[in-house]
GUVEX-666671 format. One record per residue (C-alpha): residue number from 0; residue in three letters; x, z, y negated. Coordinates in steps of 0.02 Angstrom, whole numbers. Example, Ala and Ser with C-alpha at 12.3 -4.5 7.8 and 13.67 -1.06 7.14 Angstrom:
2
> 0, ala, 615, 390, 225
> 1, ser, 684, 357, 53
This chain:
379
> 0, met, -1691, 1330, -908
> 1, thr, -1666, 1435, -753
> 2, asn, -1795, 1569, -721
> 3, thr, -1679, 1718, -699
> 4, asp, -1501, 1661, -738
> 5, ala, -1408, 1628, -899
> 6, pro, -1409, 1451, -968
> 7, leu, -1297, 1330, -877
> 8, thr, -1134, 1265, -946
> 9, ile, -1126, 1078, -912
> 10, ala, -976, 968, -945
> 11, phe, -974, 778, -958
> 12, val, -806, 695, -931
> 13, leu, -788, 526, -1016
> 14, leu, -615, 482, -1082
> 15, thr, -681, 341, -1192
> 16, tyr, -810, 447, -1281
> 17, ser, -818, 453, -1471
> 18, pro, -968, 488, -1581
> 19, asp, -1054, 324, -1631
> 20, glu, -955, 222, -1505
> 21, pro, -1054, 59, -1480
> 22, ala, -1063, 74, -1291
> 23, gly, -1203, 118, -1171
> 24, ile, -1122, 256, -1068
> 25, glu, -1062, 349, -1222
> 26, arg, -1234, 337, -1300
> 27, ala, -1319, 393, -1139
> 28, val, -1206, 544, -1118
> 29, asp, -1235, 598, -1298
> 30, ser, -1424, 585, -1283
> 31, leu, -1428, 680, -1118
> 32, ala, -1317, 817, -1188
> 33, asn, -1437, 833, -1335
> 34, gly, -1582, 852, -1214
> 35, leu, -1492, 988, -1116
> 36, arg, -1454, 1084, -1275
> 37, glu, -1637, 1068, -1323
> 38, leu, -1680, 1156, -1160
> 39, gly, -1559, 1296, -1201
> 40, his, -1407, 1247, -1098
> 41, arg, -1227, 1235, -1157
> 42, thr, -1138, 1067, -1150
> 43, leu, -967, 999, -1184
> 44, ile, -896, 823, -1178
> 45, val, -716, 801, -1121
> 46, ala, -631, 646, -1192
> 47, ala, -459, 574, -1217
> 48, gly, -354, 631, -1364
> 49, pro, -286, 648, -1487
> 50, pro, -376, 806, -1541
> 51, cys, -461, 792, -1710
> 52, arg, -508, 924, -1837
> 53, asn, -679, 856, -1882
> 54, gly, -751, 826, -1708
> 55, pro, -913, 910, -1655
> 56, pro, -891, 1082, -1578
> 57, asp, -945, 1025, -1405
> 58, leu, -813, 886, -1398
> 59, val, -650, 932, -1312
> 60, arg, -505, 813, -1341
> 61, leu, -367, 810, -1210
> 62, asn, -181, 823, -1248
> 63, ser, -126, 737, -1087
> 64, val, -200, 564, -1119
> 65, ser, -233, 452, -1268
> 66, leu, -312, 280, -1259
> 67, pro, -275, 125, -1364
> 68, arg, -409, 33, -1459
> 69, pro, -454, -91, -1400
> 70, met, -408, -81, -1217
> 71, leu, -450, -189, -1068
> 72, val, -588, -127, -954
> 73, asp, -471, -125, -805
> 74, glu, -325, -51, -903
> 75, met, -372, 132, -881
> 76, leu, -285, 154, -713
> 77, thr, -123, 79, -777
> 78, leu, -127, 200, -924
> 79, leu, -128, 344, -800
> 80, pro, 14, 299, -682
> 81, asp, 35, 484, -644
> 82, pro, -139, 562, -650
> 83, ala, -74, 739, -617
> 84, pro, -64, 794, -800
> 85, val, -240, 740, -845
> 86, arg, -309, 807, -681
> 87, glu, -230, 977, -713
> 88, glu, -283, 984, -896
> 89, val, -464, 936, -858
> 90, arg, -475, 1065, -718
> 91, arg, -401, 1198, -833
> 92, val, -523, 1155, -975
> 93, leu, -671, 1163, -857
> 94, ser, -612, 1328, -782
> 95, glu, -584, 1408, -953
> 96, arg, -759, 1355, -1008
> 97, arg, -834, 1425, -847
> 98, val, -923, 1262, -812
> 99, asp, -1067, 1270, -687
> 100, leu, -1088, 1082, -671
> 101, val, -965, 942, -710
> 102, val, -1024, 764, -729
> 103, trp, -906, 618, -702
> 104, ala, -986, 490, -818
> 105, asp, -899, 346, -730
> 106, ala, -787, 318, -579
> 107, val, -636, 278, -689
> 108, ala, -666, 322, -872
> 109, gly, -758, 477, -813
> 110, leu, -622, 524, -687
> 111, gly, -740, 519, -540
> 112, tyr, -601, 447, -434
> 113, leu, -497, 605, -466
> 114, ser, -641, 730, -467
> 115, pro, -539, 873, -543
> 116, ala, -677, 1002, -529
> 117, pro, -634, 1187, -532
> 118, pro, -682, 1294, -382
> 119, gly, -867, 1336, -374
> 120, ala, -927, 1202, -496
> 121, arg, -1056, 1077, -439
> 122, thr, -1019, 894, -473
> 123, ala, -1118, 738, -512
> 124, leu, -1064, 556, -528
> 125, met, -1155, 442, -650
> 126, val, -1166, 256, -611
> 127, his, -1208, 148, -763
> 128, phe, -1151, -22, -703
> 129, met, -1119, -102, -535
> 130, arg, -945, -71, -469
> 131, ala, -890, -73, -287
> 132, asp, -702, -62, -315
> 133, gln, -579, 61, -240
> 134, ser, -604, 187, -381
> 135, met, -791, 191, -347
> 136, arg, -763, 216, -162
> 137, glu, -639, 356, -197
> 138, ser, -766, 437, -313
> 139, leu, -896, 437, -175
> 140, glu, -770, 504, -48
> 141, his, -758, 662, -154
> 142, arg, -939, 691, -103
> 143, pro, -1017, 738, -271
> 144, asp, -1171, 847, -259
> 145, ala, -1273, 709, -343
> 146, val, -1251, 524, -378
> 147, leu, -1358, 468, -526
> 148, ala, -1388, 283, -555
> 149, val, -1469, 225, -716
> 150, ser, -1603, 118, -631
> 151, asp, -1673, 67, -463
> 152, phe, -1608, -107, -501
> 153, leu, -1430, -39, -505
> 154, ile, -1454, 52, -340
> 155, asp, -1515, -109, -258
> 156, gln, -1371, -205, -336
> 157, ser, -1244, -76, -274
> 158, arg, -1316, -77, -99
> 159, gly, -1305, -266, -98
> 160, ala, -1121, -251, -143
> 161, gly, -1089, -150, 14
> 162, leu, -1100, 29, -49
> 163, thr, -1193, 161, 49
> 164, cys, -1322, 222, -76
> 165, asp, -1417, 346, 33
> 166, gly, -1459, 498, -71
> 167, trp, -1428, 414, -239
> 168, gln, -1556, 460, -370
> 169, thr, -1618, 367, -523
> 170, leu, -1593, 446, -693
> 171, pro, -1643, 336, -842
> 172, asn, -1552, 346, -1006
> 173, ala, -1631, 460, -1134
> 174, val, -1703, 382, -1291
> 175, pro, -1681, 482, -1452
> 176, val, -1839, 546, -1536
> 177, ser, -1799, 528, -1720
> 178, val, -1913, 394, -1794
> 179, asp, -2100, 368, -1787
> 180, pro, -2164, 191, -1756
> 181, pro, -2229, 102, -1912
> 182, gly, -2417, 114, -1936
> 183, pro, -2533, -34, -1904
> 184, asp, -2529, -99, -2083
> 185, arg, -2340, -94, -2092
> 186, arg, -2327, -172, -1919
> 187, glu, -2441, -315, -1973
> 188, arg, -2333, -348, -2126
> 189, leu, -2181, -353, -2012
> 190, arg, -2269, -476, -1897
> 191, leu, -2304, -592, -2042
> 192, ser, -2135, -589, -2129
> 193, gly, -2020, -457, -2055
> 194, pro, -1845, -500, -1994
> 195, val, -1791, -539, -1817
> 196, arg, -1656, -413, -1774
> 197, val, -1519, -401, -1643
> 198, val, -1403, -254, -1607
> 199, ala, -1262, -293, -1487
> 200, arg, -1084, -260, -1437
> 201, thr, -961, -402, -1469
> 202, asp, -960, -454, -1287
> 203, pro, -985, -635, -1233
> 204, gln, -1116, -581, -1105
> 205, lys, -1225, -512, -1244
> 206, gly, -1270, -694, -1279
> 207, val, -1273, -683, -1469
> 208, ala, -1172, -841, -1501
> 209, glu, -1285, -941, -1384
> 210, leu, -1437, -872, -1474
> 211, leu, -1369, -925, -1643
> 212, arg, -1324, -1099, -1584
> 213, ala, -1507, -1122, -1535
> 214, his, -1576, -1050, -1698
> 215, pro, -1724, -1158, -1753
> 216, gly, -1674, -1155, -1937
> 217, his, -1806, -1160, -2073
> 218, glu, -1944, -1178, -1943
> 219, leu, -1933, -992, -1904
> 220, gly, -1977, -945, -2083
> 221, arg, -1900, -772, -2083
> 222, pro, -1728, -690, -2090
> 223, val, -1622, -654, -1936
> 224, glu, -1512, -499, -1951
> 225, ile, -1381, -463, -1820
> 226, val, -1278, -305, -1803
> 227, leu, -1119, -331, -1704
> 228, ala, -999, -191, -1659
> 229, ser, -834, -190, -1566
> 230, ala, -808, -57, -1434
> 231, arg, -650, 29, -1376
> 232, phe, -647, -80, -1219
> 233, glu, -653, -268, -1194
> 234, trp, -649, -383, -1043
> 235, ala, -507, -494, -1105
> 236, arg, -376, -468, -1240
> 237, gly, -447, -517, -1410
> 238, ile, -616, -571, -1341
> 239, gln, -715, -459, -1460
> 240, asp, -631, -535, -1613
> 241, gln, -666, -709, -1544
> 242, val, -850, -670, -1521
> 243, leu, -863, -594, -1695
> 244, asp, -775, -743, -1776
> 245, glu, -886, -867, -1684
> 246, cys, -1046, -777, -1732
> 247, arg, -994, -764, -1914
> 248, ala, -956, -950, -1919
> 249, leu, -1125, -991, -1843
> 250, ala, -1212, -876, -1967
> 251, glu, -1126, -960, -2114
> 252, ala, -1206, -1124, -2061
> 253, ser, -1381, -1044, -2065
> 254, pro, -1433, -965, -2231
> 255, glu, -1570, -868, -2141
> 256, val, -1444, -777, -2030
> 257, lys, -1340, -626, -2080
> 258, ile, -1207, -535, -1979
> 259, leu, -1212, -351, -2027
> 260, pro, -1086, -210, -2002
> 261, ala, -1096, -87, -1858
> 262, leu, -1223, 54, -1868
> 263, asp, -1207, 238, -1829
> 264, trp, -1312, 293, -1681
> 265, arg, -1440, 379, -1794
> 266, glu, -1466, 218, -1892
> 267, val, -1513, 107, -1744
> 268, gln, -1694, 162, -1721
> 269, pro, -1739, 147, -1907
> 270, phe, -1657, -24, -1912
> 271, leu, -1757, -84, -1761
> 272, ala, -1917, -3, -1825
> 273, asp, -1913, -118, -1976
> 274, ala, -1898, -276, -1871
> 275, ala, -2037, -395, -1824
> 276, val, -1958, -413, -1653
> 277, ala, -1795, -363, -1570
> 278, val, -1703, -493, -1467
> 279, val, -1592, -438, -1323
> 280, pro, -1510, -603, -1274
> 281, ser, -1394, -537, -1137
> 282, thr, -1347, -673, -1014
> 283, gly, -1293, -548, -882
> 284, pro, -1405, -421, -798
> 285, glu, -1426, -259, -894
> 286, ser, -1426, -103, -785
> 287, phe, -1540, -17, -910
> 288, gly, -1550, -83, -1090
> 289, asn, -1522, 49, -1225
> 290, val, -1559, -67, -1371
> 291, ala, -1721, -126, -1291
> 292, ala, -1774, 54, -1257
> 293, glu, -1743, 107, -1437
> 294, ala, -1839, -43, -1502
> 295, leu, -1986, -5, -1387
> 296, ser, -1986, 177, -1442
> 297, val, -2028, 124, -1621
> 298, gly, -2157, -6, -1572
> 299, thr, -2049, -160, -1598
> 300, pro, -2081, -293, -1464
> 301, val, -1930, -351, -1365
> 302, ile, -1886, -530, -1319
> 303, ser, -1757, -554, -1181
> 304, tyr, -1711, -645, -1023
> 305, gly, -1790, -572, -866
> 306, leu, -1624, -510, -799
> 307, gly, -1581, -344, -720
> 308, tyr, -1689, -198, -774
> 309, leu, -1747, -271, -940
> 310, ala, -1908, -348, -874
> 311, thr, -1960, -182, -795
> 312, leu, -1911, -81, -948
> 313, thr, -2003, -195, -1068
> 314, gly, -2159, -228, -965
> 315, lys, -2301, -290, -1076
> 316, ala, -2214, -229, -1233
> 317, gly, -2125, -394, -1259
> 318, arg, -2086, -558, -1174
> 319, thr, -1953, -610, -1049
> 320, val, -1901, -787, -1007
> 321, asp, -1796, -869, -872
> 322, leu, -1610, -880, -908
> 323, asp, -1609, -1059, -844
> 324, asp, -1726, -1109, -986
> 325, gly, -1591, -1065, -1111
> 326, pro, -1592, -979, -1281
> 327, glu, -1714, -1106, -1353
> 328, arg, -1845, -1025, -1242
> 329, leu, -1809, -855, -1320
> 330, trp, -1848, -925, -1492
> 331, trp, -2004, -1010, -1422
> 332, ala, -2069, -848, -1343
> 333, leu, -2030, -754, -1503
> 334, ala, -2127, -877, -1611
> 335, arg, -2275, -878, -1492
> 336, leu, -2288, -689, -1495
> 337, leu, -2275, -679, -1684
> 338, asp, -2411, -809, -1704
> 339, asp, -2533, -715, -1592
> 340, arg, -2594, -565, -1691
> 341, ala, -2688, -480, -1549
> 342, ala, -2549, -505, -1421
> 343, tyr, -2418, -446, -1544
> 344, his, -2506, -283, -1586
> 345, ala, -2545, -251, -1403
> 346, ala, -2360, -269, -1364
> 347, ser, -2314, -157, -1510
> 348, gln, -2434, -20, -1454
> 349, gln, -2370, -31, -1275
> 350, gly, -2188, -7, -1326
> 351, pro, -2185, 182, -1352
> 352, gln, -2282, 204, -1189
> 353, gln, -2147, 111, -1094
> 354, val, -2016, 241, -1140
> 355, ala, -2127, 394, -1167
> 356, ala, -2049, 481, -1016
> 357, his, -1872, 449, -1079
> 358, thr, -1859, 583, -1212
> 359, pro, -1695, 682, -1207
> 360, ala, -1783, 840, -1149
> 361, ala, -1882, 750, -1013
> 362, val, -1727, 661, -947
> 363, ala, -1630, 824, -955
> 364, arg, -1760, 907, -844
> 365, glu, -1746, 764, -719
> 366, phe, -1558, 782, -726
> 367, leu, -1564, 968, -689
> 368, his, -1680, 946, -541
> 369, ala, -1569, 808, -472
> 370, thr, -1404, 899, -492
> 371, met, -1448, 1081, -463
> 372, ala, -1565, 1064, -313
> 373, gly, -1517, 1200, -189
> 374, ala, -1407, 1290, -315
> 375, arg, -1530, 1373, -434
> 376, glu, -1714, 1364, -467
> 377, val, -1727, 1256, -622
> 378, ser, -1882, 1231, -730
């Protein structure tokens, strides 16, 4: 909190936000807002309508815009052919709430390209995935007081795409603190017979279908449990249903494999805590890796390709393989780790250390220093 002033009022704008939405930005915003409230600050999240009676008190639904489900990733701009109504409503909401700091959670879905901040409010732009399109450039032209990228990898990737990233700062996603890692005895039982678990969005780049096609069958000797969830957005019309249908068909051919329903956010860590290992089979580079971070936080080793930020995030708390070696190599690395008792427990013990600095309160403090520098003394 500030030393002499009242708590800050901080607004996050993310039109696609809904509680328990299976998407990284939504999850990151929610965890950061929790951390800020833990430090004594006020937060609100501004999202598309329609308004609902049972929403949390810090969620403000707009009257000027509603979004279909599902929608294409690039469809947002066409849904706002005249941005004036949403711009005016957002600015009015922020003014009425006397917001000190407004955070555009994305260049488009977070309205960074419009930047409808009320007079006197500081602004920050969050960057969760690499984009160098016109909307991103317009967002930067508004000169936000802070630009917060989720990892150094993403900053390097953005610079390579031609963006000027001078002054950008890294702010990792916060990892909830709700579940203790299993003790050594429980962890050993999981190593011997616990399930392999996957939590992913129904996106082709999450690599789940490829992983299932390479499943070693009875040789693995343990169940494989996969949670798949469809998000509000998709890259091509109907692609999420196609991925889900394909994965279900592959699972039916393997008695050891089960496709499970989506989980609420609070259920993800307990689910991963009771896994022998968590596999993150993404075939595209992850800018951060929320699922990996939550698995590490409960001492569950992570197996993935060494793409994007995952290798750095995981460190010695799991194993990464080359994408060119294919999904068979993921299963091979998984089996090798499970068969090596000492290596497995060393990885398990390392996991919580990898994300120890990513608690909601700790990330919230980093956020405040990054966004309020020169405005107020923040501690």
